N, C-alpha and C positions, 0 to 999 in steps of 0.2 A: 634376749639379744638379739638382734639381727647378724652381729659379726665379729669375731673377734682377732685377729691378730697380731698380738704381741710383740713388739712395743710400736706398729705402725699403726693400727684402724681398731677405732673401737666405734659398732657400729651398734645403735638402739632405737627401740622403738616402744614411745609410754604409751597404755592401753590403761591405765588407769587415772585418777587426776581430772582436772576441770577441762581439759582440753588434748586429745588427741596429739602426738609428737615422733618427731622421727630426726634424731639426731647422730651424727658423725660426725665423729673427729680425727683427723688424720693426723701424725707427728713427722716429722721429717727432720732428718739430720742438720743441724747448721753451724758453721764454723765458732759463734760466739755461743750454742747450747741446741735449740731445737725449735725449732715453727710446727704451731699448733695453726690448724686448718680445721675451723669448726663450721659446720653448717645446719643448722634448726629449721625442718617445716615442720609448719602447723595444718594439721585440720582439722575441720569443721566450717560450717558457716551460720548463717544470722550473725547474733552477734561479736561473733568472733571475726567475721571478716569485719565486720564494720572499726571494733578495737582493734585491728593490726598496726595500726601504726604505733599507736601508744604500747603495747602488747613487746615488738619488734623493740622498741627501746629500751623497756623493760628487762627485757632478755637479752640483748648487748651488754646493760649496762651490770645484769648479774654474771653472765660469762665474763666479764672481765675483770670482775672483782674475784671470782671462783680463778682464775688464772693467774691470779697477784699472790694470792693466797696460798696456790700452789705454789708457784716461784719461791716465795718466801720461808716456804718447807723443806722445800728439796736443796735451797739454798743454805738455811739455818740462818738467816737473817731479818733483821726485823720490821 
């Protein structure tokens, strides 16, 4: 973990797995709940550079799904 300042910031660096990544999640209060800003930076060259557009789409989809699931758990809705 690179930085952790609950409940506003979670900054992580992944050193294991197929590709090194740096993920920053910042949370801010909002009148209807909380606003989450998520930034994912990937490292690597060669194959990863060529596959970046496809991987970016997959990461966006995965993060969107994770946030939806988190909201459902926090609100107790299905």
